[in-house]
All heavy atoms as TSV, in Angstrom:
chain	resi	resn	atom	element	x	y	z
A	1	MET	N	N	0.832	-1.177	0.000
A	1	MET	CA	C	0.000	0.000	0.000
A	1	MET	C	C	0.883	1.248	0.000
A	1	MET	O	O	1.858	1.335	0.725
A	1	MET	CB	C	-0.904	-0.017	1.224
A	1	MET	CG	C	-2.028	0.960	1.154
A	1	MET	SD	S	-3.302	0.594	2.370
A	1	MET	CE	C	-4.359	-0.407	1.360
A	2	LYS	N	N	0.522	2.225	-0.826
A	2	LYS	CA	C	1.306	3.438	-0.967
A	2	LYS	C	C	1.015	4.409	0.189
A	2	LYS	O	O	-0.137	4.739	0.445
A	2	LYS	CB	C	0.954	4.097	-2.295
A	2	LYS	CG	C	1.828	5.256	-2.649
A	2	LYS	CD	C	1.490	5.766	-4.030
A	2	LYS	CE	C	2.376	6.933	-4.380
A	2	LYS	NZ	N	2.073	7.465	-5.696
A	3	PRO	N	N	2.060	4.872	0.882
A	3	PRO	CA	C	1.838	5.813	1.991
A	3	PRO	C	C	1.404	7.181	1.482
A	3	PRO	O	O	1.734	7.584	0.371
A	3	PRO	CB	C	3.198	5.884	2.676
A	3	PRO	CG	C	4.177	5.470	1.650
A	3	PRO	CD	C	3.469	4.537	0.715
A	4	LYS	N	N	0.653	7.889	2.315
A	4	LYS	CA	C	0.188	9.239	2.003
A	4	LYS	C	C	0.506	10.142	3.190
A	4	LYS	O	O	0.572	9.691	4.327
A	4	LYS	CB	C	-1.324	9.249	1.769
A	4	LYS	CG	C	-1.773	8.486	0.561
A	4	LYS	CD	C	-3.282	8.587	0.415
A	4	LYS	CE	C	-3.748	7.776	-0.778
A	4	LYS	NZ	N	-5.201	7.875	-0.953
A	5	ILE	N	N	0.679	11.416	2.891
A	5	ILE	CA	C	0.857	12.413	3.950
A	5	ILE	C	C	-0.527	12.824	4.437
A	5	ILE	O	O	-1.380	13.206	3.649
A	5	ILE	CB	C	1.608	13.655	3.433
A	5	ILE	CG1	C	2.991	13.287	2.904
A	5	ILE	CG2	C	1.681	14.736	4.517
A	5	ILE	CD1	C	4.035	13.083	3.958
A	6	LYS	N	N	-0.747	12.721	5.738
A	6	LYS	CA	C	-2.009	13.128	6.346
A	6	LYS	C	C	-1.776	14.444	7.076
A	6	LYS	O	O	-0.814	14.598	7.819
A	6	LYS	CB	C	-2.478	12.060	7.325
A	6	LYS	CG	C	-3.791	12.394	7.991
A	6	LYS	CD	C	-4.206	11.281	8.939
A	6	LYS	CE	C	-5.512	11.648	9.595
A	6	LYS	NZ	N	-5.394	11.852	11.016
A	7	ILE	N	N	-2.659	15.406	6.849
A	7	ILE	CA	C	-2.552	16.719	7.491
A	7	ILE	C	C	-3.472	16.747	8.715
A	7	ILE	O	O	-4.656	16.453	8.622
A	7	ILE	CB	C	-2.944	17.846	6.513
A	7	ILE	CG1	C	-2.096	17.784	5.240
A	7	ILE	CG2	C	-2.826	19.207	7.184
A	7	ILE	CD1	C	-0.617	17.998	5.455
A	8	ASN	N	N	-2.918	17.090	9.855
A	8	ASN	CA	C	-3.654	17.110	11.127
A	8	ASN	C	C	-4.063	18.520	11.547
A	8	ASN	O	O	-4.178	18.805	12.734
A	8	ASN	CB	C	-2.785	16.498	12.234
A	8	ASN	CG	C	-2.410	15.069	11.946
A	8	ASN	OD1	O	-3.233	14.285	11.514
A	8	ASN	ND2	N	-1.146	14.738	12.171
A	9	MET	N	N	-4.275	19.398	10.593
A	9	MET	CA	C	-4.567	20.787	10.925
A	9	MET	C	C	-5.874	20.938	11.700
A	9	MET	O	O	-5.972	21.783	12.601
A	9	MET	CB	C	-4.615	21.638	9.653
A	9	MET	CG	C	-4.554	23.119	9.942
A	9	MET	SD	S	-4.629	24.157	8.477
A	9	MET	CE	C	-3.207	23.631	7.568
A	10	ASP	N	N	-6.889	20.126	11.386
A	10	ASP	CA	C	-8.171	20.203	12.107
A	10	ASP	C	C	-7.969	20.054	13.613
A	10	ASP	O	O	-8.486	20.847	14.397
A	10	ASP	CB	C	-9.133	19.110	11.635
A	10	ASP	CG	C	-9.864	19.466	10.365
A	10	ASP	OD1	O	-9.947	20.663	10.055
A	10	ASP	OD2	O	-10.350	18.555	9.698
A	11	LEU	N	N	-7.239	19.027	13.990
A	11	LEU	CA	C	-7.011	18.742	15.402
A	11	LEU	C	C	-6.288	19.897	16.091
A	11	LEU	O	O	-6.679	20.340	17.173
A	11	LEU	CB	C	-6.206	17.452	15.557
A	11	LEU	CG	C	-5.812	17.051	16.970
A	11	LEU	CD1	C	-7.049	16.782	17.806
A	11	LEU	CD2	C	-4.915	15.832	16.934
A	12	ILE	N	N	-5.261	20.422	15.452
A	12	ILE	CA	C	-4.488	21.508	16.055
A	12	ILE	C	C	-5.328	22.783	16.151
A	12	ILE	O	O	-5.267	23.500	17.156
A	12	ILE	CB	C	-3.179	21.739	15.278
A	12	ILE	CG1	C	-2.304	20.492	15.409
A	12	ILE	CG2	C	-2.448	22.963	15.789
A	12	ILE	CD1	C	-1.051	20.505	14.587
A	13	LEU	N	N	-6.132	23.050	15.122
A	13	LEU	CA	C	-7.002	24.230	15.176
A	13	LEU	C	C	-7.998	24.119	16.331
A	13	LEU	O	O	-8.249	25.104	17.041
A	13	LEU	CB	C	-7.743	24.413	13.848
A	13	LEU	CG	C	-6.902	24.944	12.693
A	13	LEU	CD1	C	-7.687	24.851	11.392
A	13	LEU	CD2	C	-6.432	26.359	12.944
A	14	VAL	N	N	-8.553	22.953	16.547
A	14	VAL	CA	C	-9.487	22.744	17.660
A	14	VAL	C	C	-8.756	22.931	18.994
A	14	VAL	O	O	-9.256	23.614	19.887
A	14	VAL	CB	C	-10.145	21.344	17.587
A	14	VAL	CG1	C	-10.872	21.012	18.875
A	14	VAL	CG2	C	-11.089	21.268	16.400
A	15	GLN	N	N	-7.570	22.354	19.113
A	15	GLN	CA	C	-6.799	22.494	20.350
A	15	GLN	C	C	-6.461	23.952	20.652
A	15	GLN	O	O	-6.421	24.362	21.800
A	15	GLN	CB	C	-5.504	21.676	20.261
A	15	GLN	CG	C	-5.722	20.194	20.278
A	15	GLN	CD	C	-4.441	19.418	19.989
A	15	GLN	OE1	O	-3.474	19.948	19.465
A	15	GLN	NE2	N	-4.459	18.133	20.332
A	16	ARG	N	N	-6.220	24.733	19.588
A	16	ARG	CA	C	-5.856	26.145	19.761
A	16	ARG	C	C	-7.085	27.057	19.774
A	16	ARG	O	O	-6.953	28.267	19.900
A	16	ARG	CB	C	-4.931	26.615	18.625
A	16	ARG	CG	C	-3.645	25.823	18.426
A	16	ARG	CD	C	-2.729	25.871	19.625
A	16	ARG	NE	N	-1.416	25.304	19.345
A	16	ARG	CZ	C	-1.080	24.030	19.475
A	16	ARG	NH1	N	-1.981	23.135	19.863
A	16	ARG	NH2	N	0.140	23.604	19.219
A	17	GLN	N	N	-8.273	26.456	19.625
A	17	GLN	CA	C	-9.533	27.205	19.564
A	17	GLN	C	C	-9.436	28.325	18.530
A	17	GLN	O	O	-9.729	29.491	18.795
A	17	GLN	CB	C	-9.897	27.760	20.937
A	17	GLN	CG	C	-10.131	26.686	21.963
A	17	GLN	CD	C	-10.472	27.231	23.327
A	17	GLN	OE1	O	-10.277	28.397	23.635
A	17	GLN	NE2	N	-11.007	26.362	24.177
A	18	MET	N	N	-9.017	27.921	17.310
A	18	MET	CA	C	-8.806	28.876	16.231
A	18	MET	C	C	-9.529	28.391	14.981
A	18	MET	O	O	-9.544	27.201	14.699
A	18	MET	CB	C	-7.295	29.000	15.954
A	18	MET	CG	C	-6.931	30.092	14.957
A	18	MET	SD	S	-5.158	30.173	14.621
A	18	MET	CE	C	-4.500	30.518	16.242
A	19	SER	N	N	-10.117	29.312	14.260
A	19	SER	CA	C	-10.786	28.962	13.012
A	19	SER	C	C	-9.795	29.057	11.856
A	19	SER	O	O	-8.728	29.680	11.975
A	19	SER	CB	C	-11.956	29.914	12.749
A	19	SER	OG	O	-11.464	31.214	12.468
A	20	LEU	N	N	-10.164	28.464	10.746
A	20	LEU	CA	C	-9.337	28.550	9.549
A	20	LEU	C	C	-9.270	29.996	9.062
A	20	LEU	O	O	-8.232	30.441	8.564
A	20	LEU	CB	C	-9.903	27.629	8.460
A	20	LEU	CG	C	-8.941	27.226	7.357
A	20	LEU	CD1	C	-7.724	26.499	7.912
A	20	LEU	CD2	C	-9.641	26.342	6.337
A	21	THR	N	N	-10.346	30.720	9.251
A	21	THR	CA	C	-10.369	32.144	8.871
A	21	THR	C	C	-9.347	32.929	9.691
A	21	THR	O	O	-8.591	33.738	9.145
A	21	THR	CB	C	-11.778	32.731	9.081
A	21	THR	OG1	O	-12.698	31.991	8.283
A	21	THR	CG2	C	-11.824	34.200	8.711
A	22	GLU	N	N	-9.305	32.682	10.995
A	22	GLU	CA	C	-8.333	33.376	11.847
A	22	GLU	C	C	-6.907	32.990	11.464
A	22	GLU	O	O	-6.016	33.853	11.410
A	22	GLU	CB	C	-8.578	33.062	13.324
A	22	GLU	CG	C	-7.656	33.818	14.246
A	22	GLU	CD	C	-7.877	33.534	15.721
A	22	GLU	OE1	O	-8.896	32.900	16.072
A	22	GLU	OE2	O	-7.030	33.953	16.525
A	23	LEU	N	N	-6.678	31.706	11.191
A	23	LEU	CA	C	-5.353	31.263	10.769
A	23	LEU	C	C	-4.950	31.971	9.479
A	23	LEU	O	O	-3.811	32.420	9.340
A	23	LEU	CB	C	-5.323	29.748	10.582
A	23	LEU	CG	C	-3.984	29.140	10.156
A	23	LEU	CD1	C	-2.900	29.411	11.202
A	23	LEU	CD2	C	-4.131	27.639	9.915
A	24	SER	N	N	-5.877	32.099	8.561
A	24	SER	CA	C	-5.623	32.797	7.300
A	24	SER	C	C	-5.236	34.254	7.546
A	24	SER	O	O	-4.258	34.759	6.976
A	24	SER	CB	C	-6.864	32.727	6.409
A	24	SER	OG	O	-6.705	33.510	5.259
A	25	GLU	N	N	-5.976	34.927	8.400
A	25	GLU	CA	C	-5.699	36.332	8.713
A	25	GLU	C	C	-4.350	36.508	9.390
A	25	GLU	O	O	-3.597	37.439	9.083
A	25	GLU	CB	C	-6.807	36.907	9.593
A	25	GLU	CG	C	-8.134	37.051	8.880
A	25	GLU	CD	C	-9.298	37.340	9.811
A	25	GLU	OE1	O	-9.107	37.353	11.054
A	25	GLU	OE2	O	-10.417	37.549	9.291
A	26	ARG	N	N	-4.018	35.602	10.297
A	26	ARG	CA	C	-2.778	35.726	11.067
A	26	ARG	C	C	-1.537	35.316	10.289
A	26	ARG	O	O	-0.444	35.798	10.579
A	26	ARG	CB	C	-2.889	34.937	12.364
A	26	ARG	CG	C	-3.920	35.565	13.310
A	26	ARG	CD	C	-4.073	34.825	14.600
A	26	ARG	NE	N	-2.830	34.816	15.361
A	26	ARG	CZ	C	-2.649	34.151	16.495
A	26	ARG	NH1	N	-3.656	33.446	17.000
A	26	ARG	NH2	N	-1.502	34.176	17.112
A	27	THR	N	N	-1.690	34.430	9.295
A	27	THR	CA	C	-0.542	33.985	8.509
A	27	THR	C	C	-0.383	34.755	7.208
A	27	THR	O	O	0.702	34.770	6.626
A	27	THR	CB	C	-0.654	32.491	8.144
A	27	THR	OG1	O	-1.840	32.276	7.378
A	27	THR	CG2	C	-0.623	31.604	9.371
A	28	GLY	N	N	-1.468	35.349	6.721
A	28	GLY	CA	C	-1.424	36.002	5.416
A	28	GLY	C	C	-1.565	35.017	4.269
A	28	GLY	O	O	-1.373	35.361	3.110
A	29	ILE	N	N	-1.923	33.780	4.582
A	29	ILE	CA	C	-2.139	32.736	3.577
A	29	ILE	C	C	-3.628	32.703	3.272
A	29	ILE	O	O	-4.452	32.749	4.190
A	29	ILE	CB	C	-1.658	31.362	4.095
A	29	ILE	CG1	C	-0.174	31.432	4.458
A	29	ILE	CG2	C	-1.928	30.268	3.073
A	29	ILE	CD1	C	0.311	30.265	5.295
A	30	SER	N	N	-3.970	32.619	1.999
A	30	SER	CA	C	-5.387	32.685	1.629
A	30	SER	C	C	-6.173	31.530	2.256
A	30	SER	O	O	-5.653	30.429	2.454
A	30	SER	CB	C	-5.561	32.649	0.111
A	30	SER	OG	O	-5.304	31.364	-0.402
A	31	PHE	N	N	-7.431	31.823	2.545
A	31	PHE	CA	C	-8.330	30.812	3.099
A	31	PHE	C	C	-8.405	29.608	2.160
A	31	PHE	O	O	-8.397	28.463	2.599
A	31	PHE	CB	C	-9.723	31.417	3.325
A	31	PHE	CG	C	-10.706	30.451	3.910
A	31	PHE	CD1	C	-10.825	30.303	5.280
A	31	PHE	CD2	C	-11.512	29.673	3.093
A	31	PHE	CE1	C	-11.730	29.402	5.831
A	31	PHE	CE2	C	-12.413	28.772	3.626
A	31	PHE	CZ	C	-12.527	28.634	4.997
A	32	ALA	N	N	-8.478	29.863	0.855
A	32	ALA	CA	C	-8.587	28.784	-0.135
A	32	ALA	C	C	-7.372	27.860	-0.091
A	32	ALA	O	O	-7.520	26.629	-0.135
A	32	ALA	CB	C	-8.755	29.359	-1.540
A	33	ASN	N	N	-6.178	28.428	0.012
A	33	ASN	CA	C	-4.977	27.595	0.066
A	33	ASN	C	C	-4.902	26.793	1.360
A	33	ASN	O	O	-4.504	25.620	1.358
A	33	ASN	CB	C	-3.720	28.447	-0.109
A	33	ASN	CG	C	-3.514	28.870	-1.538
A	33	ASN	OD1	O	-4.047	28.270	-2.472
A	33	ASN	ND2	N	-2.741	29.916	-1.737
A	34	LEU	N	N	-5.281	27.409	2.477
A	34	LEU	CA	C	-5.293	26.672	3.741
A	34	LEU	C	C	-6.332	25.557	3.713
A	34	LEU	O	O	-6.093	24.466	4.229
A	34	LEU	CB	C	-5.572	27.624	4.909
A	34	LEU	CG	C	-4.436	28.557	5.301
A	34	LEU	CD1	C	-4.900	29.542	6.357
A	34	LEU	CD2	C	-3.226	27.777	5.783
A	35	SER	N	N	-7.470	25.823	3.097
A	35	SER	CA	C	-8.522	24.821	2.997
A	35	SER	C	C	-8.049	23.621	2.173
A	35	SER	O	O	-8.292	22.469	2.550
A	35	SER	CB	C	-9.769	25.436	2.369
A	35	SER	OG	O	-10.799	24.477	2.272
A	36	LYS	N	N	-7.376	23.879	1.063
A	36	LYS	CA	C	-6.833	22.787	0.236
A	36	LYS	C	C	-5.841	21.950	1.034
A	36	LYS	O	O	-5.857	20.726	0.963
A	36	LYS	CB	C	-6.141	23.346	-1.008
A	36	LYS	CG	C	-7.069	23.815	-2.071
A	36	LYS	CD	C	-6.283	24.338	-3.265
A	36	LYS	CE	C	-7.195	24.959	-4.287
A	36	LYS	NZ	N	-6.433	25.513	-5.423
A	37	LEU	N	N	-4.998	22.618	1.786
A	37	LEU	CA	C	-4.011	21.911	2.598
A	37	LEU	C	C	-4.697	21.083	3.682
A	37	LEU	O	O	-4.407	19.899	3.852
A	37	LEU	CB	C	-3.048	22.919	3.230
A	37	LEU	CG	C	-1.934	22.357	4.088
A	37	LEU	CD1	C	-1.025	21.452	3.264
A	37	LEU	CD2	C	-1.126	23.474	4.711
A	38	LYS	N	N	-5.647	21.683	4.372
A	38	LYS	CA	C	-6.348	21.015	5.469
A	38	LYS	C	C	-7.115	19.783	4.990
A	38	LYS	O	O	-7.165	18.771	5.678
A	38	LYS	CB	C	-7.307	21.999	6.141
A	38	LYS	CG	C	-8.047	21.439	7.328
A	38	LYS	CD	C	-8.917	22.495	7.972
A	38	LYS	CE	C	-10.173	22.705	7.215
A	38	LYS	NZ	N	-11.366	22.129	7.749
A	39	CYS	N	N	-7.685	19.879	3.808
A	39	CYS	CA	C	-8.494	18.777	3.261
A	39	CYS	C	C	-7.669	17.730	2.516
A	39	CYS	O	O	-8.225	16.751	2.012
A	39	CYS	CB	C	-9.572	19.332	2.341
A	39	CYS	SG	S	-10.771	20.354	3.208
A	40	GLY	N	N	-6.360	17.941	2.436
A	40	GLY	CA	C	-5.500	16.963	1.785
A	40	GLY	C	C	-5.501	17.053	0.268
A	40	GLY	O	O	-5.072	16.122	-0.405
A	41	ARG	N	N	-5.954	18.163	-0.283
A	41	ARG	CA	C	-5.987	18.320	-1.737
A	41	ARG	C	C	-4.743	19.014	-2.285
A	41	ARG	O	O	-4.549	19.068	-3.494
A	41	ARG	CB	C	-7.236	19.089	-2.157
A	41	ARG	CG	C	-8.522	18.333	-1.899
A	41	ARG	CD	C	-9.725	19.006	-2.526
A	41	ARG	NE	N	-9.734	20.445	-2.373
A	41	ARG	CZ	C	-10.454	21.114	-1.478
A	41	ARG	NH1	N	-11.216	20.460	-0.625
A	41	ARG	NH2	N	-10.409	22.429	-1.413
A	42	ALA	N	N	-3.903	19.548	-1.415
A	42	ALA	CA	C	-2.684	20.242	-1.857
A	42	ALA	C	C	-1.659	19.213	-2.328
A	42	ALA	O	O	-1.512	18.142	-1.737
A	42	ALA	CB	C	-2.106	21.077	-0.726
A	43	LYS	N	N	-0.964	19.537	-3.388
A	43	LYS	CA	C	0.068	18.649	-3.936
A	43	LYS	C	C	1.446	18.972	-3.375
A	43	LYS	O	O	2.348	18.151	-3.414
A	43	LYS	CB	C	0.110	18.764	-5.465
A	43	LYS	CG	C	-1.178	18.392	-6.143
A	43	LYS	CD	C	-1.471	16.921	-5.995
A	43	LYS	CE	C	-2.780	16.576	-6.685
A	43	LYS	NZ	N	-3.217	15.253	-6.373
A	44	ALA	N	N	1.609	20.193	-2.861
A	44	ALA	CA	C	2.901	20.634	-2.335
A	44	ALA	C	C	2.674	21.763	-1.336
A	44	ALA	O	O	1.598	22.348	-1.287
A	44	ALA	CB	C	3.790	21.133	-3.480
A	45	ILE	N	N	3.699	22.042	-0.551
A	45	ILE	CA	C	3.652	23.167	0.386
A	45	ILE	C	C	5.040	23.791	0.434
A	45	ILE	O	O	6.047	23.086	0.474
A	45	ILE	CB	C	3.183	22.724	1.800
A	45	ILE	CG1	C	3.058	23.926	2.728
A	45	ILE	CG2	C	4.072	21.651	2.382
A	45	ILE	CD1	C	2.371	23.634	4.051
A	46	ARG	N	N	5.082	25.098	0.389
A	46	ARG	CA	C	6.355	25.809	0.490
A	46	ARG	C	C	6.805	25.835	1.943
A	46	ARG	O	O	5.981	25.871	2.859
A	46	ARG	CB	C	6.197	27.250	-0.007
A	46	ARG	CG	C	5.917	27.343	-1.468
A	46	ARG	CD	C	5.725	28.786	-1.864
A	46	ARG	NE	N	5.353	28.833	-3.258
A	46	ARG	CZ	C	5.733	29.763	-4.100
A	46	ARG	NH1	N	6.461	30.771	-3.659
A	46	ARG	NH2	N	5.370	29.719	-5.352
A	47	PHE	N	N	8.111	25.843	2.129
A	47	PHE	CA	C	8.643	25.907	3.483
A	47	PHE	C	C	8.212	27.195	4.178
A	47	PHE	O	O	7.961	27.193	5.379
A	47	PHE	CB	C	10.169	25.788	3.492
A	47	PHE	CG	C	10.658	24.391	3.225
A	47	PHE	CD1	C	11.602	24.163	2.242
A	47	PHE	CD2	C	10.192	23.311	3.949
A	47	PHE	CE1	C	12.068	22.886	1.991
A	47	PHE	CE2	C	10.635	22.035	3.702
A	47	PHE	CZ	C	11.587	21.819	2.720
A	48	THR	N	N	8.117	28.296	3.446
A	48	THR	CA	C	7.690	29.556	4.058
A	48	THR	C	C	6.245	29.461	4.545
A	48	THR	O	O	5.909	30.008	5.594
A	48	THR	CB	C	7.832	30.733	3.067
A	48	THR	OG1	O	7.147	30.414	1.859
A	48	THR	CG2	C	9.290	31.038	2.773
A	49	THR	N	N	5.406	28.757	3.798
A	49	THR	CA	C	4.015	28.544	4.203
A	49	THR	C	C	3.963	27.680	5.453
A	49	THR	O	O	3.263	27.993	6.415
A	49	THR	CB	C	3.218	27.888	3.060
A	49	THR	OG1	O	3.252	28.753	1.925
A	49	THR	CG2	C	1.787	27.605	3.473
A	50	LEU	N	N	4.716	26.594	5.439
A	50	LEU	CA	C	4.765	25.686	6.580
A	50	LEU	C	C	5.266	26.415	7.825
A	50	LEU	O	O	4.695	26.275	8.912
A	50	LEU	CB	C	5.660	24.491	6.244
A	50	LEU	CG	C	5.758	23.384	7.264
A	50	LEU	CD1	C	4.396	22.767	7.559
A	50	LEU	CD2	C	6.719	22.310	6.766
A	51	LEU	N	N	6.293	27.221	7.665
A	51	LEU	CA	C	6.839	27.978	8.788
A	51	LEU	C	C	5.820	28.965	9.354
A	51	LEU	O	O	5.649	29.065	10.574
A	51	LEU	CB	C	8.108	28.717	8.366
A	51	LEU	CG	C	8.810	29.537	9.436
A	51	LEU	CD1	C	9.240	28.655	10.602
A	51	LEU	CD2	C	10.004	30.252	8.844
A	52	ALA	N	N	5.100	29.663	8.469
A	52	ALA	CA	C	4.092	30.629	8.925
A	52	ALA	C	C	2.993	29.936	9.714
A	52	ALA	O	O	2.564	30.430	10.763
A	52	ALA	CB	C	3.506	31.376	7.723
A	53	ILE	N	N	2.534	28.791	9.233
A	53	ILE	CA	C	1.486	28.038	9.932
A	53	ILE	C	C	1.993	27.570	11.293
A	53	ILE	O	O	1.309	27.709	12.308
A	53	ILE	CB	C	1.007	26.844	9.077
A	53	ILE	CG1	C	0.278	27.351	7.827
A	53	ILE	CG2	C	0.100	25.917	9.890
A	53	ILE	CD1	C	0.009	26.266	6.792
A	54	CYS	N	N	3.199	27.028	11.318
A	54	CYS	CA	C	3.769	26.534	12.574
A	54	CYS	C	C	3.987	27.653	13.580
A	54	CYS	O	O	3.770	27.455	14.781
A	54	CYS	CB	C	5.079	25.795	12.308
A	54	CYS	SG	S	4.852	24.183	11.540
A	55	GLU	N	N	4.392	28.819	13.116
A	55	GLU	CA	C	4.600	29.945	14.036
A	55	GLU	C	C	3.294	30.361	14.693
A	55	GLU	O	O	3.236	30.565	15.899
A	55	GLU	CB	C	5.213	31.135	13.290
A	55	GLU	CG	C	6.681	30.953	12.995
A	55	GLU	CD	C	7.270	32.121	12.220
A	55	GLU	OE1	O	6.524	32.873	11.568
A	55	GLU	OE2	O	8.502	32.260	12.273
A	56	VAL	N	N	2.229	30.474	13.902
A	56	VAL	CA	C	0.941	30.911	14.445
A	56	VAL	C	C	0.334	29.843	15.348
A	56	VAL	O	O	-0.208	30.149	16.409
A	56	VAL	CB	C	-0.025	31.300	13.299
A	56	VAL	CG1	C	-1.433	31.514	13.827
A	56	VAL	CG2	C	0.472	32.544	12.583
A	57	LEU	N	N	0.433	28.581	14.929
A	57	LEU	CA	C	-0.159	27.494	15.717
A	57	LEU	C	C	0.757	27.006	16.844
A	57	LEU	O	O	0.373	26.132	17.615
A	57	LEU	CB	C	-0.528	26.324	14.805
A	57	LEU	CG	C	-1.630	26.595	13.789
A	57	LEU	CD1	C	-1.864	25.352	12.919
A	57	LEU	CD2	C	-2.918	26.998	14.477
A	58	GLU	N	N	1.964	27.570	16.911
A	58	GLU	CA	C	2.946	27.175	17.926
A	58	GLU	C	C	3.149	25.668	17.939
A	58	GLU	O	O	2.971	25.000	18.972
A	58	GLU	CB	C	2.538	27.701	19.300
A	58	GLU	CG	C	2.459	29.208	19.369
A	58	GLU	CD	C	1.997	29.729	20.718
A	58	GLU	OE1	O	1.609	28.928	21.590
A	58	GLU	OE2	O	2.021	30.966	20.901
A	59	CYS	N	N	3.498	25.142	16.772
A	59	CYS	CA	C	3.723	23.703	16.647
A	59	CYS	C	C	4.910	23.448	15.734
A	59	CYS	O	O	5.507	24.384	15.206
A	59	CYS	CB	C	2.468	23.014	16.091
A	59	CYS	SG	S	2.066	23.458	14.389
A	60	LYS	N	N	5.255	22.196	15.574
A	60	LYS	CA	C	6.331	21.772	14.680
A	60	LYS	C	C	5.714	21.152	13.433
A	60	LYS	O	O	4.575	20.667	13.482
A	60	LYS	CB	C	7.215	20.745	15.382
A	60	LYS	CG	C	7.903	21.284	16.611
A	60	LYS	CD	C	8.709	20.198	17.268
A	60	LYS	CE	C	9.326	20.718	18.559
A	60	LYS	NZ	N	10.035	19.673	19.279
A	61	PRO	N	N	6.452	21.110	12.326
A	61	PRO	CA	C	5.918	20.489	11.103
A	61	PRO	C	C	5.421	19.058	11.329
A	61	PRO	O	O	4.401	18.665	10.775
A	61	PRO	CB	C	7.097	20.522	10.134
A	61	PRO	CG	C	7.887	21.712	10.558
A	61	PRO	CD	C	7.756	21.730	12.070
A	62	GLY	N	N	6.102	18.316	12.180
A	62	GLY	CA	C	5.695	16.950	12.474
A	62	GLY	C	C	4.372	16.850	13.209
A	62	GLY	O	O	3.708	15.816	13.190
A	63	ASP	N	N	3.974	17.948	13.863
A	63	ASP	CA	C	2.662	17.986	14.514
A	63	ASP	C	C	1.549	18.149	13.489
A	63	ASP	O	O	0.439	17.683	13.686
A	63	ASP	CB	C	2.581	19.150	15.516
A	63	ASP	CG	C	3.600	19.035	16.644
A	63	ASP	OD1	O	3.962	17.902	17.006
A	63	ASP	OD2	O	4.028	20.081	17.150
A	64	LEU	N	N	1.873	18.831	12.389
A	64	LEU	CA	C	0.887	19.091	11.330
A	64	LEU	C	C	0.721	17.911	10.377
A	64	LEU	O	O	-0.333	17.730	9.809
A	64	LEU	CB	C	1.306	20.304	10.503
A	64	LEU	CG	C	1.040	21.668	11.069
A	64	LEU	CD1	C	1.625	22.732	10.165
A	64	LEU	CD2	C	-0.445	21.886	11.253
A	65	MET	N	N	1.794	17.157	10.181
A	65	MET	CA	C	1.774	16.099	9.172
A	65	MET	C	C	2.123	14.743	9.762
A	65	MET	O	O	2.916	14.652	10.686
A	65	MET	CB	C	2.780	16.417	8.068
A	65	MET	CG	C	2.437	17.637	7.277
A	65	MET	SD	S	3.639	17.916	5.999
A	65	MET	CE	C	4.565	19.252	6.714
A	66	ASP	N	N	1.537	13.729	9.166
A	66	ASP	CA	C	1.807	12.358	9.560
A	66	ASP	C	C	1.752	11.499	8.308
A	66	ASP	O	O	1.188	11.907	7.297
A	66	ASP	CB	C	0.758	11.885	10.573
A	66	ASP	CG	C	1.219	10.697	11.391
A	66	ASP	OD1	O	2.373	10.257	11.223
A	66	ASP	OD2	O	0.408	10.203	12.189
A	67	ILE	N	N	2.319	10.325	8.365
A	67	ILE	CA	C	2.255	9.399	7.237
A	67	ILE	C	C	1.168	8.367	7.515
A	67	ILE	O	O	1.122	7.771	8.590
A	67	ILE	CB	C	3.595	8.699	6.998
A	67	ILE	CG1	C	4.647	9.731	6.610
A	67	ILE	CG2	C	3.457	7.636	5.909
A	67	ILE	CD1	C	6.032	9.150	6.428
A	68	SER	N	N	0.287	8.191	6.541
A	68	SER	CA	C	-0.813	7.228	6.653
A	68	SER	C	C	-0.569	6.087	5.671
A	68	SER	O	O	-0.249	6.330	4.505
A	68	SER	CB	C	-2.142	7.918	6.329
A	68	SER	OG	O	-3.175	6.965	6.271
A	69	TYR	N	N	-0.724	4.861	6.132
A	69	TYR	CA	C	-0.524	3.686	5.286
A	69	TYR	C	C	-1.834	3.023	4.905
A	69	TYR	O	O	-1.857	1.896	4.458
A	69	TYR	CB	C	0.396	2.678	5.992
A	69	TYR	CG	C	1.797	3.206	6.173
A	69	TYR	CD1	C	2.187	3.801	7.360
A	69	TYR	CD2	C	2.713	3.143	5.132
A	69	TYR	CE1	C	3.477	4.295	7.525
A	69	TYR	CE2	C	3.994	3.642	5.293
A	69	TYR	CZ	C	4.370	4.212	6.483
A	69	TYR	OH	O	5.643	4.705	6.637
A	70	THR	N	N	-2.949	3.732	5.090
A	70	THR	CA	C	-4.252	3.141	4.756
A	70	THR	C	C	-4.773	3.656	3.454
A	70	THR	O	O	-4.363	4.622	2.916
A	70	THR	CB	C	-5.288	3.450	5.855
A	70	THR	OG1	O	-5.394	4.856	6.017
A	70	THR	CG2	C	-4.916	2.788	7.153
């Protein structure tokens, strides 16, 4: 089975009591791009984008992403 990258942004947003709209406003990343990433439809992510998300959510990249084998 081919592994996939799973994005855990929903869980972190709930833990931080933050909406996707607020994350968008605080990072300067469009709501549409964050939504694609959160839903697993993004094909790539820039390091600057990842860094901005991690800074606002106070987390590490490994907290946002996981490998799924299902």
